[in-house]
C-alpha positions, 0 to 999 in steps of 0.5 A: 944157934937158933934160926931167926923167927920166920916173920923177921926173915919174911920181912927182910926178904920182902924188903930186899926184893923191894930194894932190888926193884927200886930205880930211884938210885943212880945207875953206873952210867949216870955216875960215869957221865957226872965224873966225866963232865966234872973232869971236863969242867975242872980242866977248862977251869984250870986252862982258862982260870989264870987268864981270867984272874990276870984280866981281873987284876989288870982292871983299872977304875977311874 
């Protein structure tokens, strides 16, 4: 199997180096924090949600 042309290999290597230095993506720490805060919000919603729904059902308008 012939090797790819040098220009394509060079471009690919340069692109991979550029992507490796790219800091615009989320880090693992950011993803973990988002997951923890989402779990906390869902837990609070599950605990308080039924009380809010019951209170909403008990509202009487005159």
